[in-house]
N, C-alpha and C positions, 0 to 999 in steps of 0.2 A: 834276465828277469824270468820268474816262474809265473805261469798263469794256467787257468783251469783246463784248457783243452790243448796245451802245447807243451811238449818237452823236446829236448834235443835228441838227435839220433842216438847218441851214446846212452842216454837215460832210458829211451824207449825204442829199441830196435824194431824195425818193421817185421811183422810176422803174419803168416797166412791166416785168413779167417776160417774157422771151422765150418763144415757143411751146414750145421744147424743154424749158424749165424746168417749164412747166405739165404737159407730158407726163410728165416724171420724177415730179412730184408726184402725177399721176394713177395712175401705176404703183405708187408707194409706197402710196397710199391703197388700191388694189386688193389689194395683198399684205397690208396690215394688216387689211383687211376679211376676207379669207380666213383669216388667222391667227386672228382671233376667231371666225369662223364655225366653223372646224374644231374649236377647243377647246370650243365651246358645244354641239356636236352631241350628245355623250354625256349632258350634263346634261339636255338636252331629252328625250332618249329613255331617260332613267334608268329609269322604270317598265317600259318595254317590254324593254330589254336585261336588266334584273334578272330579269324573268320568263323570258326566252329562255335566258339563260346560268345562271340559278339561283344568284343571290347576294343578300346583304342589305346594309343600310346600313354595317355594319362593313367588309364587303368593298369597298363603294364608297369608303369612306375610304382603303382600301389602293390603290385605283385612282388616287385623287387624289395619293396619296403617290408612286406609281410615275411619275406625270407630273411632279410638282414637284421631286423630288430631282434628276434630270438637268437640269431646267429651271434650278435654282439654279446648278449647276455650270457650265452652258453660258452663263448670263447673265454670269458672271465671265470665262470664257474668250473669249466672242464679241467683247467689246470689243477685246481684244488681237489676235484674228484679223483683225478689220476694219482695225486700224491696220497690220497686217503685209501683208494681201493685198488690201485695198480693198473697197469696197462692191459692186463688180460681181461678183466671184467669190463673195464670202460670201453675198450675197442669193440668187444663183442656186442655190448648194449648199443653203442652209438651206430655201428655199422648195420645192425639189424633194424634200428630205428629209421635211419635214412633210407634204407631199402624199402621198408614199408611205406614211407612217405612218397617214394618214387612210384611205387605201385598204385598208391591212392591218387597221385596226380594223373596217371593214365586212366583211372576210372572216373575222373571228374566229369560231371554233366552240367556244371554251373560255375560261374566265376567265383562264387563264395566257396564252393567245394575245392576248387583249385587253389584258392588263397589259403585255406586251412591246411591243405597238403604241403604247400610251400613253407608255411610256418613251421610245420613239423620237420621238414627237411632242414630248415635253417637252425632249428634247435639241436639237431643231431649231427650235422656235418662238421662243425668246427673242432670237435674233440679230436679228430684224426691228427691234427697238426702238433699239438703238445704231446700226444701219445707217441707220434713218430719221433719227436725229439728225444723224449725220455727213453723210448725203446732203444734207440741208437746208442744213447749214453750207457744204457744197461748192458748191451750186448757187444758193442764194438770197441776194440782197444783204442786208446787215445790217439795213436799215430795214424789210424785209419778213419777217424771220424769225419774229417772234412770230405774225403772221398765218398763215404757212406751217405753223408748229408747231401752231397752234390748229386748223388744217384737217386735217392729216394724223394727229396724235395721236389725236383722238377718232374717226377713221375706223373704228376697230375697232367702234365702236358701230353702224356701218352693217351690219357682219357680224352683230352681235347683234340688229339690227332684222330682217335678212333671215332669220336662222337659224330662229326659231320658225315662221313660215309656210312657208318652203321645206322645212325638215326635216319638218314635219308633212305637207306635200303629198307629198313623196317617200316618206315612211314609210307613209302610208295608201294611196298610189296605186301604188307600185312595190314597196315593202318597206323596212324600216329599214336594210338594208345599203346600199341605193342612196344614202341620205342621207350616207354616208361616202365612197363611191366616186366619185360624180359631182363633188363639190367638189374631191376630190383630183386628178382629171384636169384640171379647170380651173386649179388651182394650178400644175401642171407647165407648162401653156401660157403662163401669165403670167410664170413664172420665165424661160422662154426669151426672152420679149419684153424682160424686164429686161436680160438678157445683151447684147442688141443695142442697147439704149438708153443704159445707163449706161456710156458709152464710157470708155476709159482716159484720154484727154485731155479730161476734163470742164472746162468753163469755170469759172473761179474766181469766187466771189461778189463779192469785192472785192480790191483790191490788198493785197499784204502790207505791213504797216507797217514803216517803216524803223527804228523804235525800239520797244521793248516798251511796251505800255500802262502807264499809271500806277497802275492798281488793283493794288497791290503784292501783297497776300496770295495771291491766286489765280493770279498771273502770273509768279511768280519763276522758275519752270521748268516746261516743258511735260512733266511726268512724273506718273505715278501716285503716286510717292513724295511729290512736292510737294503733290499733291491731298490725300493722307492727313495732311499736316501742317496742313491748314487746318481750323480749328474750325467754320467755316461748313458745310463738307462733312460733318463729323461730325454736325452738327445735322440735316442733311437725311437722313443715314443713320439716325439715331435715329427720325426722324419716319416714314420709310418702313417701318422695322421695326414701328412701332406701328400705323400706319394701313393698310398694304397688306392685312392679313388681312381687313378689312371687304370690300374689293373681291373677293378670291378666294372668300370664303364665299358672297357673293351670286351670283357667277358660276357656282359649281359646285353650290350647294344650293338656291337660291331657285326655279329652274324646277321642280324636284322637289317643293318645298314647295307651290307653287301647284297642282300636280296632286294630291299626296297628302294635303294638309291643307286647302287652300282649296276643293278639289273641281273645279278646271278639268279638262276633258278635253284630250287632245293637240290636237285641232282648235281648241278655245277658246283654248288657250295660243298656238297659231299665230296667232290673230287679234289678241291683245292683248299677247303677250310682248315684242314689239318696241317698244311705246310708250315705256317708260322710256329706251330708247337714242335714239329720235328726239328726245326732249326734251334728252337729254345732248348730242347733236350740235349742235343749234341753240344751246343755252346756251354751249357751249365756243366756238363761233364768235363769239357776241356778246361774250363775255368777252375773247377774243383781240383783237377790234377795239377794245374798250374800252381795253385795255392799250396797244395801238399808238397809239390816239388821244391818250392822255395823254402817251406818249413823244414823239410828234410835237410836242406843245405844250411840251416841255422838262421834263416830270416824269420822275422816276426810275421806270422800269418795275418794278424790284425792290421798291420800297416800295409801289407800287400793287398788285403781286401779293401781297404780304404782307397787305394789307388785304382782298383777296379771299379769301385763306385764312381769315382770322378770320371774315368774314361767312358764308361757306359752312359753316364748321365748326359754327356756332351752330345749323344746321338738322339736324345729324346725330342728336341725341337723339330725334328723331321715330321713328327706326328701332326704338326699344324698344316702340312702340305697335302694331307690325304684328300681333302675336298677340292683341291686345286687341280687335280689331274682327272682326265676323262678316261684314263687307261686302267682297267681292272687289274692288270699285272703290276703296274707301278703302285697302285693303292695297296695291293696285297703285299708288295715288298716293304712298304713303309710300315704297314701293320705288323709284319714279321719282325722288323727291328724293334718296335715298341714292345711287343709281347716278349721277345727275347730278353730285353733289358729288364722288364718287370720281373721275370722269372729269375734272372741272374741276381737281382736284388734280394728276392726272397731267400735264395740260397745264402747270399752274403750275410743277411741278418742272422740266420741260424749259426753261421760261422762266428760272427761277433758274439752272440750269446754264449756259445760253447767255450769261447776263448776268454771271455771277460768275467763270467759269473759262475758260481758253484753249481755242480751237477744237480744238487738237491732242489734248487729253485728254477731249473731250466724250464720245466713244464709250466709252472706259473708264469715265468717270464714270457714264454711263447704265447700263452693264453691271453695275458694282458695286452701284449702287443697286437695280437690279432683283433682283439676287441676294440682298441682305440683306432686301429686302421680301418676297421669295418664301420666304425661310428661315423667318420667323415664320409666314407663311401655310401653309407645309408642316406645321408643328407643329399649327396649328389644325385643318387639314383631316384630319390623321392622327387627331387626338383627337375630331373632330367627332361621329363615330358614338357614342363612349362618352359624350361630354358630352350629346348629345341624349337618350340613354337615361336619363341621370341627372336632367337639368334641363329637358329638352325645348327647343323653340325659344325660349320666353319668356326663359329665363335667358341663353342664348347671345346673342340679339339685343340684350338690355339691356346686356350687357357690351361688345358691339361699338359701341353707340351713343355711348360716351364717348371713344372712341379719337381721333377727329379733333379735338375740342376740346382734348384734352391736347396733341396734335401742334401745333396752331396756337399754343399758348402757347410751346412750345419754339422754333418758328421766329421768333416775334416777339422773344423774349428774346435769342436769339443773333444771328440775321441782322439783325433790326430794329435792335438796339442797335449792331451793327457798322456798319451803314449810317449811323446817326445820328452816330456818332463820326467817320466818314470825311467826312461833310458838314460837320461842325463844323471839322475840320482844314482843309478846302478854303476855307472862308469866313473863317478866322482871318487 
């Protein structure tokens, strides 16, 4: 069977990536790193900023709401903007925008000012993900895409690794405001570098096919309308709506939980807070190489990815045990497992999109998926303060622990069965 992001070794022999492509990937990684660093800063400084600006957990829920509402809207819009204006213009504008928002967060002297800054951050940050997907498809040859995706997608974890120690260092050494302002200035500089690197006449990753590929359902027309007629895409939409809230809750609330409930100081969080993301980075790269290795030997990367979804989902119920241990080390170990699985799933979604659907609609596909996933995450984070007041962390974490297993069943039932039927037709 032929599909959009996979060809046999005979058809597409592996070849080295040019230095320019590695530089593009490096800039993409840098921007994804800053993207995650900037959104993580407030959650790390939550106890400090709460005391400085005088607000509680319910108000913190509103801060996550003001970030995520424009985040959802722009996740949808950004894919179309990228298809209209290209990755060069859009990445430059978005990166400078979220850097300015971060600087404004550091200059906030009231809750309203901070909320407005978080809204701007939410409006400008989501564009990096469809841009990343489209840029990889533009620059990287088909047989190297899974590896490129597995390197760049979890690069946000580097930001999450760097954020706890660097934010703690800047907050304790210079002041909490510097932890927002300095990364914002760095982001503007990297955005300018992107403008001069992602040139208008970028080299194509591979020649355009003379005839459309044979994988019919996702390839009948390169349009968002055709995408929404594909039940496989709707399965991925449903799964993102179910599973994404786990990641967003851990991103926004767990650093505060470790300080306020487990008893870590800001300095201690700076020392250990990045460990889950280091494990996630290494794990995602290993999984990416695994999928590429099987694909090179002629296996279907989509079916391999579905198996990885099932295996990793089986680990997620461990998240319900976090509040049952009094050991910070065990709590951190469980958090590491959950964060690693969440990141492995984000990489896996991009592999599915690249393998199932045409290149031309991948940016829109990523944008729409990010929006629907963030929409349910928005509701959870808005209600989190109330839920925690009623059921505490134990009830909420127990509920989140079953969402990935449910999602894995949906993927296997819809995409797995579709893949099996296609294989049966091809061998008939």
